[in-house]
N, C-alpha and C positions, 0 to 999 in steps of 0.2 A: 781814411781814404785808401791807405795801402791794403787794408783788409778787404775792401770792396774790389780792388784791382786783383788781388790774389784769388778771390772767389770767382771773379769773371774769367781770369786766365785759366783756372782749374776747369771750369765748365767748357770753355773753348777748346782746351786740350782734349778733354773727354769726348766731346762731340766730333772733333777732328779725327780722333782715333777710330770712332765708329764709322766715319766716312771712309777712312783708309781701308777698313775691313769690308764694307758693304757697297760702296759706290761703284757704279759700272766702270769698266775699263775702257779708256780712250783708245782709238786705233793706234796712236803713237806708242802707247804702253805695250800693246801686243807686238808692235814692231821691235821695240827694244828687247822684250822678253824672247822673241823668236830668234833674233840675231844672236843673242847670248847663248841660246840653246844650240844653234849651229856651231858657234865657237867651242862650246863645251863638248861637242861631238867631233871636234878636230878639223872643222872646215875653216878656211882662211878668208877673212874679209877682203873685199876688192877682187879676189880671184875666183872663189867658189860661189859667192853670192854677191848681189849688188849692195854696195855699202859706200857711203860718201861722208862718213864722220870719222873722227879719231876714235879708236876702239876702247879707250880706258873704261868707260861706263859698262860696255858689254863684257869686258874682262871681269869686272866686279860681279855682275849679274850671273855670269857663267859659273861662279862658285856656288850659287844657290842651286843651279841645275845639277852640278856635280855632287853636291852633298845630299840633296833631297831626292833627285831623280825625276822621272816623268810623272809629275803629279800637280794638280791644281794648287797644292800647298806652296809651290814655288811662287805663284802669283801673290798669294797672301803674304808670304815671307818677304817678298820684294817690296810690297807696299809698306810693311812694318819697318823694313830697313830705311825706306825713304822717309817714313814718319819720324824715325830717330834722327835722320840727317836734318829734317826740318826743325826738330827741336834744338839741335845744335846751332842751326842758323838763328833761331830765336834767341839763344843765349848770346850769340855774337851781337845781335841787335841791342840786347840789354847792355852789353859791354861798350859798344860804340856810342850809345846814347847816354853814357855816364849814369847807368842805373835807372833809366826811365821805364817804369812798368807800363806807362801809357804807350811807349814805343813798341814794346813787346805785344801789347794787346792789339795795337794797330796792325802789326805784322801778322798776328794769328788770325785776324778777322778781315784782312785786306780784301775788299769786295771784288776788284778786277781779277786778281790772280788766285782766287779761292780754290778753284778746281785744279790748278796746275802745281800747287805747292806740295801735294802728296802723291802726285802721279809718278808712275815708274818711268822717269825721264831723267836725263843727266844734269839738268839745269841746277837743281839744288845742291848736288855734289860739287858741281863746278863752282858755285858761289861759296860753299863752305871752304873749299881749298883756297879760293882767291882771298877771302877775308882772313883766313888763317895765315896766308902769306903776308898779308898786310900787317897783322898783329904781332907776329913772332919777332924777336930781337935779332936772332942770328940771320944775317943777310944771305948766306949761302942756302940755308934751309928755306928762307923766304923764296928764293929763286926756284928751289926744288918744288915747293908747294905750288907756285904759279905754273911751272911746267906741267905738273900733274893736273892742274885745273884745265889747261889747254887740252890735255889728253882726254879729259872728260867731254869737253865741247869746245871747238876752236873759236866760237864766237866771243869768248871772254877776252880775246885780243883787243877788243874795243876798250877795255879797262886798263890796258898796259900803261898808257901815258900817265894815268892817275897814280899808279903804283910806282912808276919810275920817278915821278915828281916827289913822291913821299920819301922814297929811298935815297934820293939825291939832294934833299933839302935839309939843312942848309948846304951851301956849296962845299964846305970842308968835309962833307961825308961822301965825296966822290968815290973814295975807296970802297965804301959800302955798296955803291951801285955796281962796281966791278964784281964784287962777290955775289951780288944778286944775279947778275947776268951769267956768272959762272954756273950758278945752280940751275938756271933755265937751260943752259947749253948741256949740262950734265944729263938732264932728262931727255933732251933732244937726241943726244948720242945714244942713250939706251934704246929709245924708240927706233932710231935709224938702224941700230943693230938688229932689232926684231924684224924690221922690214927687209934688211939685207939677208939675214939667215933664211927667210921664207921667200926670197926673190919677189918682193912685193913693191919695191920702190917705185917703179914705173906706174903700176896700177894705182898705188896710193896717190901719187902726184896728180894723175889724171882724174881720179875720183873726187878729190877735195877741191879741184879747180874747175875744170870744164864740166864734169858731170854734176857737181854740186850746184853750179849756176844753172845748169839745164833743168834740174829738179825744181829749184825755186822760181826760175824764169817761166816755167810752165804753168804756174799758179795764176789765178785771176788777180789783176792788180787791185790793191786794197789800200786805202789811206789809213795809216796807223791812227790818225786823229779820230777816226770813227769809233775806235775802241773806247774813247773817252766820252762819247755821247751816250744818251740813255737808250738808244734804239737797238743796237745789237743785243741778241739774246744771251748776254753774258752774266748779268746780275741776277735776273729772274726770268722765268719762262716767257713772260709777255713783255715786249719792248715798250719803252716809254719811261717817263720819270718815275723813279722808285726810291725808296729809302737807301738801298745799297748804292745806287748811283750817286745820290746826294752826299752820302758819307764819303764815297770815293773822291768826289770833287773837293770836298772839304779837306781831305787828307792831302791832295795835291797842293791846295792853297797853303795849308799849314806847313807842308814840306818846303815850299818856295820861301815862305817867311823864315823858316828855320835856317835855310841856306844863307839868306841875307844876314841874319843875326850872327851865324857862325863866321861868315866872311869878315864881319866887324870885330868879333871877339877872339877868334882863333884862326887867323888868316890861312895858315898852312893846311889845316883840316878843311877849311872852307873851299880852298882851291882844289884839294883832293876830290871832294864831293862834286864840285862844279865840273871837273874834268871827267869824272866817272859818269855823271848824268849826261854831259854833252856827248860822250862816246856812245852811250846806250841809245840816245836819241838819234844820233847819226846812223847807227846800225839799223834801227827799225825803219828809217827812211831809205836806206840803201837796199833793204830787203822788204819791200812793202807788201807783205802777205798777212793774212788774218790770223797770225799766231799770237795768242795771248801770252804764251810763255816768254816771248821776247821782252815783256814788261816785268819779268820777275826781278832782274837786277834793280830796276827802277823802284820796285815795291820795297826792296830793302832800304834803298836810299831815302825814299819818302817816309818810311816808318821811323828811321833814325832821326831825320831832320824834323819831322812833325813832332816826334817825342821831345826833341830838343826845344822846339818852339813853344810847346804847350806844357813842358815839364814844370812841376811845382818849384823845384830848386832854382830853375832859371828865372822864374818870376820873382821868387822871394829875394833874389840878389838885387832886384831892381825896385822893390816895393817895400814900404815900411809900415804903412797904416793898416789897421785891422780890417777896415772896410774893403780895401782892395784885395786883401788876402781872401776874404769871404767871396768876393766876386770870382777870383781864380778858382776857389773851391767849387763854386757853382758851375763854372765852365768845365772843370774836370768831370763833375758828376753828369752834366749834360752829355759830354762827349763819350763817357763810359756807357751811358744808357743807349745812345744812338748807335755806337759801334756794335754793342752786344745785340741790340735789336736787329740791326742790319744783318749780322752774322746768322742769327736764328732764322730770319726769313729765308736766307739762301740755304741754310742747312735743311730746313723743312722741305724745300723743293727737291733737294738732292737725296732724300731718303723716302720720297713718295713712291708709291707702286709704279714699277716700270723703270725706275732709276737705279735699282740695285743690280748687283753683279751675279746673282744666283743663276739667272738664265745663261749667261756667258760661261760660267764655270761648268754648268751641266753640259753645254755643247762640247766643251773640251773633253769632259769625261766620256761623252758619247763617241767622240773622235777616237779616243784611246781604245774604246771598247770595240768599235766596228772595223778599225784599220789595223794593219800589221806595221811593225816599227819601221820597215824599210819602204813603205808605200808613200808615194808623193801625194801632196795635197796642194790645192791652189785657192787663194782668194787674194784680195788687194789689201788685206789688213794683217795677215799672219795670225789670226785669232785661233788657229789650231795649235800654235806654239810648238808642240812636241813632235812634229813630223817634217820630213824633208820637203823641199819646194818642187812644184811642178814647173816652175818658171824661174829664170835667173833673177828677175826683178820680183821681189816680194814687198808687200806692205806699202805700195804706192799705186795710184791710178796710172799705170804705165803709159797710157795713151797721151798723157799730158807732156811727156818728155822723152820717151824711148827713142824716137827718131833723131833727137838732138844729142844723144850721147856720143862720146868719142868713138866707141865701138858698139853700135847698136846690137842687141841680142837677136837671136832668131825670132820669128813670129811666134806668138803665143800658141797658136794651133799646132805648129810644128813641134814646139817644145813639149806641150802636153802629150802629144802623141809619142814622141821619142822617149820621154820619161815615164810613159805608161801611167799617166795620172788618172786614177780611177775616181777620185773624190774632189769635190769643191765644197767650200764653206761660205755661207753668206755672213757678212758682218752684222752687227746689231742694228744698223740702220736699214739694211735690207736691199735698197735699190742701188747702193754704191757699187756692188759687184758688177752690175750690168752696165757700167760706164765704159766697158770695153769698146774700142772702135771696131768697125767692120774691116775684114770679114770675121774677126775673132768672135765678135758678139753672136753672130749667127751660128758659128760652130758651137759655142757654149750652150746656146738656147736649144739646139737640136740634138746634142749628144749627151746631155746630162739631165737627170730627172730627180725630183725630191725623193728622199727615203723616209722611212718611219722615224728617223732621228731628226729632230728639229734643226733646221738650217743646214743640214748636211745633204749634199747631192752626190749621186753616183752615176756612172755611165749607164745610159739607157736611151731608148727612143720610143716615140708614141706614134701610132697610125690610126686614122679614122677611115672606115670602109663603108662603101655603099655598093651592094650587088657584086661583091668581089673586087671592086676597084678601090685601092687604098691610097690615101694621101698622108704624108708625114706632117705632123703638127709639132709646134715648138712649145716651150714652157709657158708662153703667153697665151696658149690655146688658140694659136693662129696657124693657118697652113704654112708650112715651110716652103712650099712651091705651089704653083698653080696647076700642076698636073699630077695624075696618079702615077704610081711606080710599083714595080714588083721586085725591087732590090733595096737593100740597106747595107751600109758599110760599118764594120766593127773596127774601131781604132786600137783596141787592146784585147788580146786574147784572154778570155775568162769564162767562167760559168755564169750564165744569165738565166733568170727566171721569167716565165711568160705569164702575163695576165690577159685573158681573152674575154671579150664581151660579145654575146652572152657567154656565161661560163660553160655551157653545154657544147659550144662550138670548138673548132680547132683551126690551126693554121699549119701550113706545110713549109718547112724551112729546109732548103737544099734537098728536097725529096723526102724529108723526115717529118712525120706528123707530130705536132706539138699540141698538147692539151693544156687547159688552164692550170696554173701553178706548177707546171712541169719545168724542169731545168735542163739546160744543154750547154756543153762547152762549145763556144764559137771561136774560130780562129780569126786573126786580124785580116781584114780585107772584105770584099763584097760578098754578099749572100743573097740568093734568090728566095722568094717566098710567094705563096698564094694563099688566099683566104676563101673559105666557103661563102656562098651568097648571103648566108644569114649572119655572118660576122659583121658587127658594127664598129669594132675597133680592137686593137690589141697593143700591148706594151711589153717591151723587154727591158729588164733592169738587172744590174749586177746582183748576183745572188749572195747575200750576206745575212 
């Protein structure tokens, strides 16, 4: 049986490595990569760009930017780093489950959190440091590791009661708890020193309290219980009962059973896991948003406890006859087949055409090719990664919460104009970019046009003309207004190229005749134009 487990684990690790290299990048991954790039370039979180997390994870990622430079290799290297962190967490699961290979297989193939475990996000680093804090014998070092875990992501605070219980049990180890808390305070003082040196204390406190709640509060309410049903498109691309959902449900049941057994046999560890699970459940209900990553800590607990409940050694301690042993062997074989089959079904969908990251990486390469290093770009995802922002808020649909922030930033239109933002990028979904509220949405649709580079838009305007009367059209090929005009406004001075229909005709801009494919430098502000009667339309686009 051990040989079959090792074979299954080897296959799962290999396929997960392939996913890490090829699966598309989630918008959250782009956000973390972009924030880290900003920090690597010397910008300060909370002050120079909108940020509402503790910056530990961004500091780590910034090292990849510093070492590798502005290249898509940073994205792959970051994924590989998280893959290694994931592997270390799997080793911890093995240790905590007392050597259960089934627990490790469950963790590697866990259906609900399959996509989130290798994403470029801080959750797995946070968990690695937390469980390292739990396992080390030195209490002060344990506190240091927990403090570092909080620096990765503050939500791990939910698991502090479980750790405090473990460090203070039995009662005679109260001195151990003091050393643990001293380690936590030590990390806190170091971080406070960083904030003080950079004059960020006020911004930090505002960002992680009021602004953080504004961001999550702006999301559509979502019951965490729905993530456990077969209908959200988490397990497979079509909602409904599926093998991954059934396996996921079986794991939760087995984990609950394992917790009950552990409470009977090893009370202190049982209480630790009970407190850990209760804290995580409380957290997901306090922040009821559809974030699967909120279940990552629970997936570790469920893997350990299910492995404990189903582990061969655990059963062999309680059974003596050969027939029961064969039954347990059959149960293990069945569970191994089901978890492996479930994982393969999910893997197959995630490597299907359209699910890979080649397109996203090419868009980033195109951004690097068409833009200059100091030119700002804007989207709601940060998928350009290696360029400054056109707006203080990056990587979020700002309309959901911008007006609720303690210090609301200027309007998007004002910011894009002031920062001379010449380029926009659409995210991989496409329509998310246009979630901007009015009047920002109209500004974006009427002042930017698609370029020859996929998903990259630059400054430009389109007009349709009849008998010399021209009406501006937007990106949706709809009239921007109900009346004709003979003026347009340039928001950023630059060289623009003109495309005229038919190509043999011309338009006059500020008294200067412009032919098809001709370029002209236009200053910021209003410009007058006229078109010959035979012109059916023309477009001006940033010349790159």
